[in-house]
Residue frames as a rotation matrix with the C-alpha (Angstrom) as fourth column:
MET 1
0.577 0.816 0.000 0.00
0.816 -0.577 0.000 0.00
0.000 0.000 -1.000 0.00
ALA 2
-0.101 -0.595 0.797 1.30
0.550 -0.701 -0.453 3.45
0.829 0.393 0.398 -0.94
GLU 3
-0.638 -0.211 -0.740 2.19
0.756 -0.352 -0.552 5.87
-0.144 -0.912 0.384 1.84
ASP 4
0.489 0.869 0.076 -0.52
0.870 -0.492 0.027 8.42
0.061 0.053 -0.997 2.62
VAL 5
-0.592 -0.773 0.229 0.82
0.772 -0.625 -0.117 11.86
0.234 0.107 0.966 1.67
THR 6
-0.298 0.529 0.795 -2.20
-0.053 -0.841 0.539 13.86
0.953 0.119 0.279 2.80
GLN 7
0.386 0.509 -0.769 -2.87
0.701 0.380 0.603 12.57
0.599 -0.773 -0.210 6.31
MET 8
-0.462 -0.622 -0.632 -0.38
0.875 -0.435 -0.212 14.96
-0.143 -0.651 0.745 7.90
LEU 9
-0.917 0.153 0.368 -2.11
0.017 -0.908 0.419 17.84
0.398 0.390 0.830 6.11
LYS 10
0.062 0.991 -0.118 -5.55
0.117 0.110 0.987 16.63
0.991 -0.075 -0.110 7.27
ASP 11
0.145 -0.082 -0.986 -4.24
0.963 0.238 0.122 16.40
0.225 -0.968 0.114 10.84
GLU 12
-0.842 -0.500 -0.203 -2.98
0.529 -0.839 -0.127 20.00
-0.107 -0.215 0.971 10.63
HIS 13
-0.526 0.738 0.422 -6.40
-0.005 -0.499 0.867 21.06
0.850 0.454 0.266 9.39
GLN 14
0.223 0.666 -0.712 -7.86
0.751 0.349 0.561 19.94
0.622 -0.659 -0.422 12.73
LEU 15
-0.300 -0.385 -0.873 -5.87
0.866 -0.494 -0.080 22.53
-0.400 -0.780 0.482 14.70
ILE 16
-0.984 -0.021 0.177 -6.69
0.112 -0.843 0.526 25.20
0.139 0.538 0.832 12.11
LEU 17
-0.218 0.976 0.011 -10.39
0.245 0.044 0.969 24.37
0.945 0.214 -0.248 12.43
ARG 18
0.131 0.214 -0.968 -10.16
0.986 0.073 0.150 24.70
0.103 -0.974 -0.201 16.21
MET 19
-0.751 -0.416 -0.513 -8.74
0.467 -0.883 0.033 28.22
-0.466 -0.215 0.858 15.78
ILE 20
-0.816 0.514 0.265 -11.45
0.011 -0.444 0.896 29.03
0.578 0.734 0.357 13.24
THR 21
0.084 0.861 -0.502 -14.09
0.720 0.296 0.628 27.94
0.689 -0.414 -0.595 15.78
LEU 22
-0.174 -0.224 -0.959 -12.55
0.890 -0.452 -0.056 30.31
-0.421 -0.863 0.278 18.33
VAL 23
-0.981 -0.189 -0.047 -12.55
0.144 -0.866 0.479 33.13
-0.132 0.463 0.876 15.78
GLU 24
-0.483 0.868 0.114 -16.19
0.219 -0.006 0.976 32.45
0.848 0.496 -0.187 14.91
ASN 25
0.191 0.588 -0.786 -17.32
0.905 0.205 0.373 32.25
0.380 -0.783 -0.493 18.52
ASN 26
-0.350 -0.401 -0.846 -15.40
0.745 -0.667 0.008 35.33
-0.568 -0.628 0.533 19.68
THR 27
-0.986 0.016 0.168 -16.54
0.106 -0.717 0.689 37.28
0.132 0.697 0.705 16.64
GLY 28
-0.128 0.989 -0.077 -20.16
0.539 0.134 0.831 36.46
0.832 0.065 -0.550 17.45
LEU 29
0.243 0.129 -0.961 -19.56
0.956 -0.199 0.215 37.79
-0.164 -0.971 -0.172 20.95
LEU 30
-0.761 -0.581 -0.290 -17.77
0.496 -0.808 0.316 40.84
-0.418 0.097 0.903 19.53
ALA 31
-0.745 0.536 0.397 -20.74
0.203 -0.385 0.900 41.61
0.636 0.751 0.178 17.26
ASP 32
0.290 0.891 -0.350 -23.04
0.611 0.109 0.784 41.30
0.736 -0.442 -0.513 20.30
GLY 33
0.327 -0.219 0.919 -20.91
-0.440 -0.896 -0.057 43.71
0.837 -0.386 -0.389 22.34
LYS 34
0.955 0.128 0.267 -19.70
-0.296 0.440 0.848 40.98
-0.009 -0.889 0.458 24.72
PHE 35
0.540 -0.824 0.168 -16.05
0.774 0.565 0.285 40.62
-0.330 -0.024 0.944 23.67
ARG 36
0.971 -0.238 0.013 -13.28
-0.218 -0.909 -0.356 43.20
0.097 0.343 -0.934 23.42
ASN 37
0.449 -0.857 0.254 -10.06
0.075 0.320 0.945 41.21
-0.891 -0.405 0.208 23.50
TRP 38
0.811 -0.155 -0.564 -8.21
-0.573 -0.398 -0.716 42.77
-0.113 0.904 -0.412 20.56
LYS 39
-0.225 -0.957 0.181 -5.10
-0.904 0.275 0.328 40.75
-0.363 -0.090 -0.927 21.43
PHE 40
0.074 0.321 0.944 -7.05
0.024 0.946 -0.323 37.59
-0.997 0.046 0.062 20.61
TYR 41
0.937 0.346 0.051 -7.40
0.064 -0.025 -0.998 38.77
-0.344 0.938 -0.046 17.01
LEU 42
0.436 -0.862 -0.258 -3.71
-0.893 -0.378 -0.244 39.63
0.113 0.337 -0.935 16.80
ASP 43
-0.353 -0.506 0.787 -2.89
-0.600 0.768 0.225 36.18
-0.718 -0.393 -0.575 18.20
ALA 44
0.483 0.594 0.643 -5.28
0.177 0.653 -0.736 34.62
-0.858 0.469 0.210 15.66
VAL 45
0.900 -0.230 -0.370 -3.46
-0.435 -0.413 -0.800 36.51
0.031 0.881 -0.471 12.89
ASP 46
-0.073 -0.975 0.210 -0.14
-0.979 0.110 0.170 35.25
-0.189 -0.194 -0.963 14.26
PHE 47
-0.129 0.129 0.983 -1.50
-0.168 0.974 -0.150 31.67
-0.977 -0.184 -0.104 14.29
ILE 48
0.812 0.544 0.214 -2.90
0.120 0.203 -0.972 31.99
-0.572 0.814 0.099 10.77
ARG 49
0.720 -0.569 -0.397 0.26
-0.682 -0.472 -0.559 33.50
0.131 0.673 -0.728 9.31
ASN 50
-0.233 -0.951 0.203 2.72
-0.972 0.232 -0.031 31.19
-0.017 -0.205 -0.979 11.01
TYR 51
-0.472 0.084 0.878 0.87
-0.233 0.948 -0.217 27.92
-0.850 -0.307 -0.428 11.53
ALA 52
0.498 0.769 0.400 -1.75
0.201 0.346 -0.916 27.87
-0.844 0.537 0.017 8.77
ASP 53
0.931 -0.083 -0.356 0.26
-0.354 -0.445 -0.822 29.76
-0.090 0.892 -0.443 6.17
ARG 54
0.182 -0.966 -0.183 3.98
-0.961 -0.135 -0.242 29.22
0.209 0.220 -0.953 6.74
PHE 55
-0.527 -0.389 0.756 3.81
-0.636 0.770 -0.048 25.80
-0.563 -0.506 -0.653 8.42
HIS 56
-0.023 0.645 0.764 0.83
0.165 0.756 -0.634 24.19
-0.986 0.111 -0.124 6.65
HIS 57
0.852 0.457 -0.256 0.33
-0.145 -0.264 -0.954 25.96
-0.504 0.849 -0.159 3.31
VAL 58
0.066 -0.895 -0.441 4.04
-0.955 -0.185 0.233 25.70
-0.290 0.405 -0.867 2.50
LYS 59
-0.596 -0.243 0.765 3.64
-0.155 0.970 0.188 21.90
-0.788 -0.006 -0.616 2.48
GLU 60
0.400 0.805 0.439 0.70
0.420 0.265 -0.868 22.18
-0.815 0.531 -0.232 0.13
GLU 61
0.883 0.060 -0.466 2.11
-0.298 -0.694 -0.655 24.85
-0.363 0.717 -0.595 -2.17
ASP 62
0.158 -0.941 -0.300 5.76
-0.980 -0.187 0.069 23.73
-0.121 0.283 -0.951 -2.29
VAL 63
-0.768 -0.438 0.468 5.31
-0.424 0.895 0.141 19.97
-0.481 -0.090 -0.872 -2.07
LEU 64
-0.249 0.740 0.625 1.82
0.363 0.669 -0.648 18.58
-0.898 0.066 -0.435 -2.76
PHE 65
0.692 0.594 -0.409 0.80
-0.120 -0.464 -0.878 21.01
-0.712 0.657 -0.250 -5.50
VAL 66
-0.007 -0.794 -0.608 4.21
-0.938 -0.206 0.280 20.78
-0.347 0.572 -0.743 -7.19
GLU 67
-0.800 -0.293 0.523 4.04
-0.190 0.951 0.242 16.97
-0.568 0.094 -0.817 -7.25
LEU 68
0.144 0.924 0.355 0.48
0.342 0.291 -0.894 17.05
-0.929 0.250 -0.274 -8.59
VAL 69
0.659 0.043 -0.751 1.56
-0.572 -0.619 -0.538 19.32
-0.488 0.784 -0.384 -11.47
GLN 70
-0.368 -0.894 -0.257 4.63
-0.891 0.259 0.372 17.18
-0.266 0.366 -0.892 -12.16
ASN 71
-0.856 0.092 0.509 2.35
0.094 0.995 -0.023 14.16
-0.509 0.028 -0.860 -12.27
GLY 72
-0.762 0.419 0.494 -0.13
0.621 0.257 0.740 15.52
0.183 0.871 -0.456 -14.77
MET 73
0.233 0.882 -0.410 -2.53
0.896 -0.359 -0.262 17.92
-0.378 -0.306 -0.874 -13.06
PRO 74
0.086 -0.188 0.978 -2.78
0.667 -0.719 -0.197 21.23
0.740 0.669 0.063 -14.89
GLU 75
-0.738 -0.429 -0.521 -1.60
0.674 -0.510 -0.534 24.28
-0.037 -0.745 0.666 -13.00
LYS 76
-0.874 0.452 -0.180 -4.27
-0.463 -0.886 0.021 26.57
-0.150 0.102 0.983 -14.47
GLN 77
-0.049 0.972 -0.229 -8.04
-0.920 0.045 0.389 26.04
0.389 0.230 0.892 -14.46
SER 78
-0.179 -0.113 -0.977 -7.56
0.134 0.981 -0.138 23.25
0.975 -0.155 -0.161 -11.95
PRO 79
0.766 0.430 -0.479 -8.14
0.486 0.101 0.868 22.51
0.421 -0.897 -0.131 -8.27
ILE 80
-0.105 -0.889 -0.447 -4.59
0.991 -0.129 0.023 23.77
-0.079 -0.440 0.894 -7.61
GLU 81
-0.699 -0.121 0.704 -5.34
0.342 -0.922 0.181 27.19
0.628 0.367 0.686 -9.10
ALA 82
0.331 0.909 0.253 -8.56
0.048 -0.284 0.958 27.39
0.942 -0.305 -0.137 -7.05
MET 83
0.639 -0.128 -0.759 -6.77
0.755 0.294 0.586 26.46
0.148 -0.947 0.284 -3.81
LEU 84
-0.480 -0.876 -0.050 -3.98
0.876 -0.476 -0.074 28.99
0.041 -0.079 0.996 -4.42
MET 85
-0.415 0.425 0.804 -6.56
0.121 -0.850 0.512 31.69
0.902 0.310 0.301 -5.14
GLU 86
0.688 0.711 -0.145 -8.30
0.194 0.013 0.981 30.88
0.700 -0.703 -0.130 -1.84
HIS 87
0.140 -0.726 -0.673 -4.98
0.990 0.090 0.109 31.00
-0.018 -0.682 0.731 0.03
ASP 88
-0.773 -0.456 0.441 -4.53
0.516 -0.857 0.018 34.53
0.369 0.241 0.898 -1.33
GLN 89
0.037 0.871 0.490 -8.11
-0.010 -0.490 0.872 35.53
0.999 -0.037 -0.009 -0.44
GLY 90
0.673 0.162 -0.722 -7.50
0.654 0.326 0.683 34.27
0.346 -0.931 0.113 3.10
ARG 91
-0.345 -0.892 -0.293 -4.33
0.939 -0.328 -0.107 36.34
-0.001 -0.312 0.950 3.36
ALA 92
-0.595 0.193 0.780 -6.27
0.164 -0.921 0.353 39.46
0.787 0.338 0.516 2.33
HIS 93
0.555 0.832 -0.016 -8.87
0.115 -0.058 0.992 38.88
0.824 -0.552 -0.128 5.09
VAL 94
0.431 -0.470 -0.770 -6.10
0.898 0.301 0.320 38.32
0.082 -0.830 0.552 7.63
LYS 95
-0.645 -0.699 0.310 -4.35
0.687 -0.708 -0.166 41.57
0.335 0.106 0.936 6.67
GLU 96
-0.242 0.649 0.722 -7.56
-0.128 -0.758 0.639 43.57
0.962 0.062 0.266 7.10
MET 97
0.727 0.505 -0.465 -8.39
0.330 0.337 0.882 41.83
0.602 -0.795 0.078 10.39
GLU 98
0.013 -0.826 -0.564 -4.90
0.997 0.057 -0.061 42.56
0.082 -0.561 0.824 11.71
GLU 99
-0.724 -0.313 0.614 -5.00
0.370 -0.928 -0.038 46.24
0.582 0.200 0.788 10.77
ALA 100
0.133 0.872 0.472 -8.42
-0.215 -0.439 0.872 46.73
0.967 -0.218 0.129 12.37
ALA 101
0.712 0.097 -0.695 -7.49
0.574 0.489 0.657 44.83
0.404 -0.867 0.292 15.55
GLN 102
-0.348 -0.906 -0.241 -4.30
0.922 -0.285 -0.260 46.87
0.167 -0.312 0.935 15.91
LYS 103
-0.581 0.224 0.783 -6.24
-0.004 -0.962 0.272 50.11
0.814 0.154 0.560 15.46
ALA 104
0.552 0.833 -0.028 -8.80
-0.037 0.058 0.998 48.97
0.833 -0.550 0.063 18.06
LEU 105
0.398 -0.503 -0.768 -5.98
0.894 0.402 0.199 48.04
0.208 -0.765 0.609 20.47
ASP 106
-0.694 -0.702 0.159 -4.55
0.676 -0.711 -0.193 51.54
0.249 -0.027 0.968 19.92
GLY 107
-0.560 0.534 -0.633 -7.91
0.426 -0.470 -0.773 53.01
-0.711 -0.703 0.035 20.93
GLU 108
-0.900 0.250 -0.358 -9.31
-0.435 -0.582 0.687 53.87
-0.036 0.774 0.633 17.52
THR 109
-0.263 0.893 0.364 -13.08
-0.239 0.306 -0.922 53.47
-0.935 -0.330 0.133 17.41
GLY 110
0.403 0.608 -0.684 -15.15
-0.805 -0.119 -0.581 52.07
-0.435 0.785 0.442 14.56
GLN 111
-0.509 -0.739 -0.441 -13.04
-0.858 0.479 0.188 48.94
0.073 0.474 -0.877 14.03
ILE 112
-0.408 0.369 0.835 -15.54
-0.350 0.782 -0.516 46.34
-0.843 -0.503 -0.190 15.24
PRO 113
0.688 0.723 -0.072 -17.46
-0.361 0.254 -0.897 46.08
-0.630 0.643 0.436 11.92
VAL 114
0.341 -0.653 -0.676 -14.17
-0.883 0.024 -0.469 45.68
0.322 0.757 -0.569 10.03
ILE 115
-0.681 -0.583 0.443 -12.94
-0.713 0.666 -0.219 42.96
-0.168 -0.464 -0.870 12.39
VAL 116
-0.034 0.763 0.645 -16.31
-0.295 0.609 -0.736 41.19
-0.955 -0.216 0.205 12.22
GLU 117
0.741 0.359 -0.568 -16.43
-0.610 0.006 -0.792 41.34
-0.281 0.933 0.223 8.42
HIS 118
0.147 -0.779 -0.610 -12.94
-0.840 0.228 -0.493 39.98
0.523 0.585 -0.621 7.87
ALA 119
-0.664 -0.312 0.680 -12.92
-0.668 0.657 -0.350 37.45
-0.337 -0.686 -0.644 10.72
ARG 120
0.212 0.830 0.516 -16.19
-0.276 0.557 -0.783 35.99
-0.938 0.024 0.347 9.46
GLY 121
0.721 0.015 -0.693 -15.00
-0.693 -0.030 -0.721 36.17
-0.032 0.999 -0.012 5.85
TYR 122
-0.338 -0.924 -0.178 -11.81
-0.893 0.375 -0.249 34.32
0.297 0.075 -0.952 6.71
ALA 123
-0.557 0.139 0.818 -13.59
-0.492 0.739 -0.461 31.68
-0.669 -0.659 -0.343 8.79
GLU 124
0.543 0.834 0.096 -16.20
-0.352 0.330 -0.876 31.01
-0.762 0.442 0.473 6.11
LEU 125
0.518 -0.439 -0.734 -13.57
-0.818 -0.004 -0.575 30.88
0.249 0.899 -0.361 3.36
LEU 126
-0.507 -0.856 0.099 -11.30
-0.843 0.469 -0.263 28.54
0.179 -0.217 -0.960 5.32
ARG 127
-0.197 0.512 0.836 -14.06
-0.438 0.716 -0.543 26.15
-0.877 -0.474 0.083 6.38
GLY 128
0.824 0.546 -0.154 -15.06
-0.347 0.272 -0.897 25.71
-0.448 0.793 0.413 2.75
HIS 129
0.314 -0.819 -0.480 -11.45
-0.878 -0.059 -0.475 25.54
0.361 0.571 -0.738 1.63
ILE 130
-0.593 -0.548 0.590 -10.52
-0.760 0.623 -0.185 22.82
-0.266 -0.558 -0.786 4.12
ASP 131
0.219 0.753 0.620 -13.65
-0.307 0.657 -0.689 20.85
-0.926 -0.040 0.375 3.22
LYS 132
0.855 0.071 -0.514 -12.69
-0.518 0.078 -0.852 20.94
-0.020 0.994 0.103 -0.48
GLU 133
-0.127 -0.972 -0.197 -9.15
-0.917 0.191 -0.350 19.85
0.378 0.137 -0.916 0.28
ASP 134
-0.579 -0.137 0.804 -10.18
-0.638 0.690 -0.342 17.06
-0.508 -0.711 -0.487 2.67
THR 135
0.137 0.772 0.620 -13.04
-0.102 0.634 -0.767 15.69
-0.985 0.042 0.166 0.54
ILE 136
0.968 0.247 -0.050 -11.92
-0.062 0.040 -0.997 16.38
-0.244 0.968 0.054 -3.04
LEU 137
0.577 -0.783 -0.232 -8.28
-0.712 -0.343 -0.613 17.40
0.401 0.519 -0.755 -3.56
TYR 138
-0.212 -0.734 0.646 -6.61
-0.932 0.351 0.093 15.13
-0.294 -0.582 -0.758 -1.01
PRO 139
0.303 0.319 0.898 -8.49
-0.104 0.948 -0.302 11.95
-0.947 -0.001 0.320 -2.02
LEU 140
0.994 0.010 -0.110 -7.73
-0.110 -0.009 -0.994 12.79
-0.011 1.000 -0.008 -5.66
SER 141
0.283 -0.958 0.043 -4.06
-0.934 -0.286 -0.216 13.26
0.219 0.021 -0.976 -4.72
GLU 142
-0.125 -0.309 0.943 -3.96
-0.638 0.753 0.162 9.86
-0.759 -0.582 -0.292 -3.05
ARG 143
0.674 0.449 0.587 -5.35
0.134 0.707 -0.695 8.28
-0.727 0.547 0.416 -6.22
VAL 144
0.987 -0.150 0.053 -3.07
0.025 -0.184 -0.983 9.98
0.157 0.971 -0.178 -8.76
LEU 145
0.416 -0.897 0.149 0.31
-0.909 -0.416 0.033 10.36
0.032 -0.149 -0.988 -7.07
PRO 146
0.507 -0.268 -0.819 2.64
-0.197 0.889 -0.413 7.45
0.839 0.370 0.398 -7.83
ALA 147
0.933 -0.109 -0.343 4.21
0.352 0.473 0.808 5.42
0.074 -0.874 0.480 -5.04
GLU 148
0.141 -0.990 0.024 7.76
0.944 0.127 -0.305 6.47
0.299 0.066 0.952 -5.96
VAL 149
-0.236 -0.243 0.941 7.19
0.122 -0.968 -0.220 10.19
0.964 0.063 0.258 -5.18
ARG 150
0.693 0.720 0.029 5.58
0.067 -0.105 0.992 9.63
0.718 -0.685 -0.121 -1.78
PRO 151
0.446 -0.570 -0.690 8.69
0.894 0.243 0.378 9.06
-0.048 -0.785 0.618 0.37
ARG 152
-0.605 -0.670 0.430 10.25
0.715 -0.695 -0.078 12.22
0.351 0.261 0.899 -1.09
MET 153
-0.023 0.696 0.718 7.07
0.013 -0.718 0.696 14.17
1.000 0.025 0.008 -0.31
LEU 154
0.834 0.353 -0.425 6.92
0.377 0.198 0.905 12.94
0.404 -0.914 0.032 3.28
LYS 155
-0.027 -0.921 -0.388 10.59
0.996 -0.056 0.063 13.85
-0.079 -0.385 0.919 3.75
ALA 156
-0.595 -0.151 0.789 9.91
0.400 -0.907 0.129 17.33
0.697 0.392 0.600 2.34
TYR 157
0.504 0.818 0.277 7.03
0.041 -0.343 0.939 17.76
0.863 -0.462 -0.206 4.85
THR 158
0.710 -0.293 -0.641 9.29
0.704 0.321 0.633 16.68
0.020 -0.901 0.434 7.70
ASP 159
-0.394 -0.904 0.166 12.07
0.908 -0.411 -0.078 18.98
0.139 0.120 0.983 6.51
ALA 160
-0.218 0.401 0.890 9.64
0.156 -0.886 0.437 21.92
0.964 0.234 0.130 6.30
ALA 161
0.823 0.561 -0.092 8.46
0.137 -0.039 0.990 21.26
0.552 -0.827 -0.109 9.86
ALA 162
0.397 -0.758 -0.518 12.05
0.917 0.302 0.260 20.92
-0.041 -0.579 0.815 11.09
ARG 163
-0.412 -0.541 0.733 12.82
0.608 -0.762 -0.221 24.45
0.679 0.355 0.643 9.89
THR 164
-0.139 0.446 0.884 10.44
-0.548 -0.779 0.306 25.75
0.825 -0.442 0.353 12.59
PRO 165
-0.563 -0.109 -0.819 11.15
0.435 0.804 -0.406 23.67
0.703 -0.585 -0.405 15.70
GLY 166
-0.801 0.277 -0.531 8.54
0.515 -0.133 -0.847 24.03
-0.305 -0.952 -0.036 18.44
LEU 167
-0.881 0.465 -0.083 6.14
-0.452 -0.780 0.433 25.94
0.136 0.419 0.898 16.20
GLU 168
-0.289 0.827 -0.483 3.42
-0.034 0.495 0.868 23.29
0.957 0.267 -0.115 16.17
THR 169
-0.299 0.122 -0.947 3.57
0.899 0.369 -0.236 22.91
0.321 -0.921 -0.219 19.97
ARG 170
-0.937 -0.116 -0.329 3.47
0.238 -0.903 -0.359 26.67
-0.255 -0.415 0.873 20.49
TYR 171
-0.715 0.691 -0.109 0.35
-0.608 -0.536 0.586 27.12
0.347 0.485 0.803 18.41
ARG 172
-0.194 0.633 -0.750 -1.39
0.333 0.761 0.556 24.03
0.923 -0.142 -0.358 19.80
GLU 173
-0.519 -0.065 -0.852 -0.84
0.855 -0.053 -0.517 25.47
-0.012 -0.996 0.083 23.29
MET 174
-0.973 0.197 -0.117 -2.16
-0.202 -0.979 0.027 28.87
-0.109 0.049 0.993 22.14
VAL 175
-0.403 0.868 -0.290 -5.36
-0.384 0.127 0.914 27.29
0.831 0.480 0.282 20.82
GLU 176
-0.181 0.307 -0.934 -5.77
0.687 0.719 0.103 25.19
0.704 -0.623 -0.341 23.98
GLU 177
-0.816 -0.162 -0.555 -5.37
0.538 -0.562 -0.628 28.30
-0.210 -0.811 0.546 26.18
TYR 178
-0.819 0.565 -0.097 -8.01
-0.565 -0.767 0.305 30.24
0.098 0.305 0.947 24.26
GLU 179
-0.229 0.746 -0.625 -10.30
-0.042 0.634 0.772 27.19
0.973 0.203 -0.114 24.37
ARG 180
-0.449 0.016 -0.894 -9.88
0.851 0.314 -0.421 27.09
0.274 -0.949 -0.155 28.17
GLN 181
-0.954 0.074 -0.292 -10.68
0.039 -0.931 -0.363 30.81
-0.299 -0.358 0.885 28.40
ALA 182
-0.614 0.761 -0.211 -13.79
-0.572 -0.245 0.782 30.34
0.544 0.601 0.586 26.25
ALA 183
-0.150 0.539 -0.829 -14.99
0.340 0.815 0.468 27.46
0.928 -0.212 -0.306 28.42
ALA 184
-0.783 -0.248 -0.570 -14.49
0.608 -0.113 -0.786 29.42
0.131 -0.962 0.240 31.66
């Protein structure tokens, strides 16, 4: 049986989804006037940029997508192009959310609607994005990628993770701490 080259990515999606749930829940409270922890949004941006983007998306963009193209999937008008476009859309939401949260932290009023819009936009985009990857792109990848490229891919994932020692633990602990605060 060929080695599974998407399970690690699916596992990483679980932590990302936990952060998205926190963003959704806190944003609902923010919209209702019951939450004003601007630092949470800056921490969420930090998580998204470093865990979701640099730690997770780098494995997709630099390893999985590259192998799919090298093994016959078109780069344009394909699932890869759609996923890359959504990665960029997510980054745009994150930038806007960060700027508004920083302004709110600095005491500037009127930032709540901006934070709500982009936090919800990001969460909705990412939930759909992860669902497409987990239910369409990843199963397709497992069917089309040949056995001989899989060990190289898994090594590339491990090498990417090794470039950021402790990162996964740091962000898992961050999510767990915010989950504890939400449950209190």
